Structures are given as C-alpha cells and as structure tokens.
C-alpha positions in Angstrom: -14.7 80.5 97.6 -17.3 78.9 99.7 -18.3 78.9 103.5 -15.4 78.2 106.3 -14.8 74.8 106.5 -16.4 73.7 109.8 -13.7 71.1 112.0 -15.5 67.3 111.7 -15.3 67.0 115.4 -16.9 63.4 115.4 -14.3 62.6 112.6 -11.2 62.6 111.2 -9.6 65.1 113.4 -6.6 65.9 115.3 -9.0 66.0 118.7 -9.3 62.2 117.9 -5.1 61.0 118.0 -4.9 61.1 121.8 -8.2 59.2 123.1 -7.5 56.8 119.7 -3.9 56.0 121.2 -4.5 56.5 124.5 -8.0 55.3 125.1 -9.5 52.0 126.4 -9.5 49.8 123.0 -6.7 48.4 122.1 -4.2 49.7 118.9 -5.0 46.2 116.4 -8.4 46.1 116.9 -9.8 49.9 118.1 -8.8 52.4 116.2 -10.5 55.0 113.6 -11.0 54.4 110.4 -9.2 57.8 109.2 -5.7 56.6 111.7 -2.7 55.4 109.4 -2.6 51.6 108.9 1.0 51.0 110.3 0.3 52.6 114.2 -2.2 49.1 114.2 1.1 46.9 114.2 3.1 49.1 116.5 4.5 48.1 119.6 4.6 51.8 120.8 4.2 55.1 118.8 6.2 59.0 118.9 3.4 61.1 117.5 5.8 64.8 116.6 3.5 67.8 116.0 5.4 69.9 113.4 3.2 72.9 114.2 2.4 75.3 110.8 2.9 72.6 108.1 -0.6 72.5 106.3 -1.9 69.8 103.8 -1.7 72.7 101.3 1.4 73.6 101.9 2.9 70.2 102.0 1.5 69.2 99.0 3.0 72.6 97.4 6.0 71.7 98.6 6.5 67.5 98.8 10.1 67.5 96.4 11.3 69.9 99.6 10.1 66.5 102.2 10.2 62.9 100.9 10.4 61.7 104.3 6.9 62.9 104.8 6.0 62.5 101.8 6.6 59.5 101.5 4.7 58.6 104.8 1.1 56.9 105.2 -2.1 58.5 105.8 -3.9 61.8 104.5 -5.3 65.2 105.3 -7.6 65.1 108.1 -9.1 69.1 109.9 -8.0 70.8 112.8 -10.1 72.9 115.3 -11.9 76.2 114.7 -10.3 79.2 114.9 -6.7 77.7 113.3 -4.7 78.7 115.9 -2.1 76.9 118.1 -3.5 77.6 121.4 -6.8 76.6 120.7 -5.5 73.3 118.6 -2.9 72.6 121.0 -5.0 72.2 123.2 -7.6 69.9 121.6 -4.7 67.9 120.9 -3.4 66.8 124.2 -6.8 67.0 125.8 -7.9 64.9 123.3 -11.3 67.7 123.5 -12.8 70.4 121.3 -12.2 74.2 121.6 -16.2 74.8 123.0 -15.1 72.3 126.0 -11.8 72.9 126.8 -12.1 76.6 126.5 -8.9 77.9 125.1 -11.2 78.5 122.8 -8.7 81.0 120.7 -4.7 82.8 120.6 -6.8 86.3 122.7 -9.5 85.3 124.6 -11.6 87.5 127.0 -11.2 86.6 130.9 -13.0 88.3 133.1 -12.7 91.4 131.4 -9.1 91.2 130.0 -7.6 90.3 127.2 -5.2 87.2 127.8 -2.4 86.2 124.9 -2.7 82.3 125.5 0.5 81.5 124.7 2.0 84.1 126.9 -0.5 84.3 129.6 -0.5 87.8 129.8 -2.2 91.4 128.7 0.0 93.8 127.0 3.1 93.2 128.9 1.5 91.9 132.4 1.7 88.3 133.3 -1.9 87.1 135.0 -0.9 83.7 135.5 -1.6 84.7 139.1 -5.3 86.1 138.4 -6.1 83.4 135.8 -4.5 80.1 137.1 -4.3 78.3 133.8 -5.7 74.9 135.8 -8.7 76.9 135.9 -9.4 78.3 132.5 -8.5 74.9 131.1 -9.3 72.2 133.8 -8.7 69.5 132.2 -6.9 66.8 132.7 -4.1 66.3 128.8 -3.7 62.9 127.3 -6.8 60.9 129.5 -4.7 61.4 132.4 -1.7 59.8 131.2 1.9 60.2 132.7 3.1 60.9 128.6 6.5 62.1 128.3 6.8 65.3 126.7 9.8 66.1 124.4 9.8 70.5 123.4 11.5 72.8 123.9 13.0 73.2 127.1 12.6 77.1 127.2 8.2 76.1 127.1 8.2 73.9 130.0 7.5 75.7 132.5 5.5 78.2 131.2 1.8 79.0 132.0 0.5 77.6 128.5 2.9 74.1 129.1 0.8 73.8 132.5 -2.7 74.4 131.2 -2.5 72.1 128.2 0.4 69.6 129.4 1.0 69.8 133.2 0.9 65.7 134.8 3.3 64.9 132.1 6.9 63.9 132.4 8.7 66.9 130.8 11.2 66.0 128.5 13.6 69.4 127.4 15.8 69.0 124.3 18.1 72.8 123.3 18.7 71.7 119.9 16.4 70.0 117.2 18.7 67.7 116.6 18.0 66.3 120.3 14.3 65.3 119.8 15.5 61.5 117.9 17.5 60.8 120.4 14.8 61.8 123.0 12.1 60.0 121.7 13.7 56.6 120.8 15.3 57.2 124.6 11.9 56.9 126.3 10.7 53.9 124.0 13.1 52.2 124.5 13.0 53.3 128.4 9.7 51.0 127.6 6.7 54.1 126.8 4.1 53.1 124.3 3.4 56.7 123.8 5.9 59.5 123.1 4.3 63.2 122.4 7.3 65.7 121.1 6.9 69.1 119.3 8.9 71.3 117.1 7.5 75.1 115.6 10.4 75.5 113.8 8.4 75.6 110.2 5.8 77.9 112.3 8.7 80.0 113.9 9.9 80.5 110.1 6.6 81.4 108.6 5.2 83.8 110.2 8.7 85.4 110.5 9.8 85.2 106.3 6.3 84.0 104.8 7.0 81.8 101.5 10.0 81.7 99.8 13.6 81.0 99.9 13.8 80.9 104.1 10.3 78.7 104.4 11.5 75.6 101.6 14.7 75.6 103.6 13.0 75.2 107.0 11.5 72.3 105.2 14.0 70.8 104.6 15.1 71.3 107.7 11.4 69.8 109.5 12.3 66.8 106.9 15.8 66.0 108.3 14.6 66.1 111.7 11.2 62.9 110.4 14.5 61.0 109.0 16.6 61.3 112.3 13.3 60.2 114.4 12.9 57.3 112.1 16.5 56.2 111.9 16.8 56.4 115.6 13.2 54.3 116.9 13.9 50.5 117.2 11.9 48.4 115.0 8.2 47.2 116.4 7.7 51.5 117.0 5.9 53.9 114.6 6.5 57.5 113.5 3.3 59.3 113.6 3.5 62.8 112.2 0.1 65.8 112.2 -0.1 69.5 113.2 -1.8 72.1 114.2 -2.3 74.2 111.7 -1.7 75.7 108.1 -0.5 79.2 106.8 -1.8 81.7 104.5 0.8 84.1 103.6 -0.8 87.2 103.7 2.3 89.7 103.5 1.2 93.6 103.7 -2.3 92.5 102.5 -4.0 93.8 106.2 -7.5 95.4 106.4 -8.5 98.4 109.1 -11.5 98.0 109.6 -13.2 101.9 109.6 -14.7 103.4 112.2 -17.5 102.9 111.8 -17.6 98.8 111.9 -16.2 100.0 115.1 -18.3 102.8 116.7 -20.4 100.2 118.5 -17.2 97.5 119.2 -16.0 97.8 123.2 -12.9 95.6 122.1 -11.1 92.8 120.4 -9.7 90.0 120.7 -8.9 86.5 118.7 -6.8 87.2 116.0 -5.9 89.0 112.6 -7.9 86.4 110.6 -9.9 85.4 113.5 -11.0 88.8 114.7 -13.8 89.0 117.4 -15.9 92.2 117.9 -17.4 92.5 121.4 -20.1 95.2 121.3 -21.9 97.6 123.3 -25.4 96.1 123.9 -27.6 95.9 121.7 -25.4 96.4 118.5 -25.2 93.5 117.6 -27.2 93.5 114.2 -25.8 96.4 113.0 -22.2 95.3 113.5 -23.1 92.1 112.0 -24.6 94.7 109.2 -22.2 96.9 108.8 -19.2 94.6 108.7 -20.4 92.3 106.2 -21.0 95.3 103.6 -17.8 96.8 104.4 -15.9 93.3 104.6 -17.9 90.7 103.0 -16.2 90.6 99.9 -12.7 89.1 102.6 -14.3 87.6 105.2 -17.0 85.3 106.6 -19.2 87.5 109.0 -20.8 85.3 111.3 -22.2 86.1 115.0 -21.7 84.4 117.9 -25.2 82.6 118.0 -24.5 81.7 114.5 -20.9 79.9 115.3 -22.4 78.2 117.6 -25.9 76.6 116.5 -23.0 75.6 113.4 -20.7 74.0 115.9 -18.1 75.5 114.9 -16.0 74.8 118.5 -17.7 71.4 118.9 -21.7 70.2 120.0 -21.2 71.3 123.2 -20.1 74.7 125.3 -19.9 75.7 128.9 -21.9 78.7 129.7 -18.1 80.0 131.3 -16.5 79.8 128.2 -19.3 80.7 126.0 -18.4 83.7 127.9 -14.7 83.9 125.8 -16.2 84.9 123.0 -17.6 87.6 121.1 -20.2 88.9 119.8 -19.6 89.5 115.6 -16.4 87.8 113.7 -14.2 88.4 110.6 -13.1 85.0 109.4 -10.8 86.0 106.0 -12.1 84.1 103.3 -9.0 86.0 100.8 -5.3 86.5 101.8 -5.8 89.4 104.1 -5.6 90.0 108.1 -7.5 92.2 110.6 -5.8 95.1 112.2 -6.0 95.3 116.2 -3.6 98.3 117.8 -3.1 95.9 120.6 -3.0 92.7 118.4 0.6 94.2 117.1 4.6 92.6 117.8 7.6 93.5 117.4 7.5 92.8 113.2 4.5 92.4 111.5 3.5 88.7 111.0 3.9 87.2 107.4 2.5 84.2 107.3 -0.7 83.9 109.5 -3.5 81.1 110.3 -7.1 81.5 112.4 -9.5 80.7 109.5 -10.7 78.6 108.2 -9.6 78.3 104.0 -8.7 74.4 103.0 -5.0 76.2 103.3 -5.5 76.9 107.8 -7.9 73.5 108.4 -6.2 70.3 106.7 -2.7 68.9 108.5 -1.6 66.1 108.1 -1.8 63.0 110.1 0.9 60.6 107.8 2.8 57.5 109.8 6.0 54.9 109.2 7.0 52.7 111.6 10.1 50.8 112.1 
C-alpha cells in the first residue's frame, strides 16, 4: 500500500457540494465538472447522505443496490479524518476541517477530550462549557434556511446545533417518512432539501460486513428508490456519503507502555489516533511509534500533516490547538485501542483513516 490519500479539497470533494448548489452560480451554467449531469437540468435537488456508504463498498455490492448503482456520477473524496462529525460538518458548511474546527471524533477542547457526536466527556455533557456555536462558528448551508430531513432524536443535539443550526428541522421517526417529507418539501417550493440516513453506518459498526450489512444495503437502496418514486417531475436526487468503512473485527492494536510513556492523553479515534505528548517528546514518540507500528500505520506528526494540508490549506490557531502531536493513522484493517474511547461494544467496522475504502464516497444523481 502506498501513502495516505490526502483529500483534494479544491476538487471533487464533499465539502464542495453545498457551495456548488447554494452558491451564486446557476445550476445550468456554474456547476463544477464533477457534479453529476442530471443536477444541471433540475428545478430542485434533494441531497441524501447515506452515512457510511463508501465507494469501494458500493462497487463490491452493486447487485444489492441496483437503484444507487444505476445513477449517474462517480467517486469523490471526503475529508480528513474520515469520520462522521468532521465530514457532515464539511458537507453542511462547505468548509474544510481546518476551517470549521470539528477536527475529529474526539477532540481536545480547553483540556477536555470531547466526543463531538455526543458532545460529552465520558458521561458528562459539556454543551454549556463548550458551546457548539463557539466550537464551530460558521453558519451551515451558506446562511440559507434549508429543510433538514433527519431522525427526530438528533434534532436538538449539540452536534446538530454545531453543524445544522438555522435550518428548518423536519424530523422523521421511521425511514419510510424520508420519501414523503422530501416530496412535501419540494412541492412546497424548496429548491434544496437535505436528508440524512444513518442505517448503513450503524449496521457496519455493530455487525460488520456480512448478511446484516447486505440486508441493510438492500434496505437503503429501497429507500433511495422510494425517494426517486416520490419526487415530482423536475427534481433530482443526489446521493453521497460522509465516509466508507473497513472491517476491523478483533484486530485491535494496544500501543505499548514504552510508546505511551511520554503521552499525556489521546484523542481522535481507533483508526486515526492522536497522541498528545509531553513537551519536547514529539520526535521520541514518533520514532518509537514508527518502529513499533509502522507496518500497520502511517505515523505522522502534526507539523507534517499541516505542511501536507491533510485538513485543508488553512487552519486557525484555535483549531490547531485541538490537534495532537503524533498520529497513528491505520493503513491496515486494524484499530488502535484506548481505554477512554471504548463504548458499550467493540465496533466491527471502523473508519477515520485515509485508505481508499474510507476516503472515496459516491456522488450520484438521478433526475425525475
């Protein structure tokens, strides 16, 4: 395997979708070349994010998703790290991770390691001490009030405030409602509707690849077919994802005591693990990590990543302070263990790293 796939933020990337659709250029004349052709002829666009559907996984299971596989388009890049909190924020704001600052799954904020999806440290909510609008200060959807069709239980979460505030929330309690709500919004005159579905990601995490995953892909494809069947003439359905998946299973790597001797805390996630080091210990930690884990991970320092623009070409000092010093970025199907980052069960499929299975996501469209 070669080096990590550093996202192309200036080209075909999820962060460019919303600016292309809601920016000043018209759909018929100003769309980037990587936007699927049906969008240009649309009177309205419904963007459906299928959480966890990577391009590589779609290609390996095309027969299970005939509707999605028949749509026009191809693969684009997501962002670094390839994790839900970071990618969804880039999708809705149109910004790189270095700009919006939701720089991973578990991020250091003022000395606290905060889970961005739960907005908590361990079992303690930190919405008051770390207000979402301060952590991520930019308005989503370029300031437009966009209908957001997503699970009702997510509507008032701190993470939703961080990446969806100012939207018109349209909560659903059953996935069958997505098609109904998408049609209702378009018929009400909305030119752009944002929809989110998380089933593929959940099943991959809990069950891995196999019969449960296959069944979920069939269900997700049926959802896409239902949305297409429901939309009025002139509308286009645009499907993308936030990241792909890697089947890790029980291949969990425990960093050695020697490696962690000069590490004060860890952040990130299993396939993109940040090590925060004692002062003056960066090179020592990097060297030990490379010697012990270089066969399964890309070991990179913060400075290397900034030089190579892993998170985009610009980064504010406040965002820079959220990064660790040395990162273990998995290149093999493994995950790096940390006690504080374990949940109620071990995840089977994971993501976060910069392999093709995680970076490449679909951008596919079909008009009605």
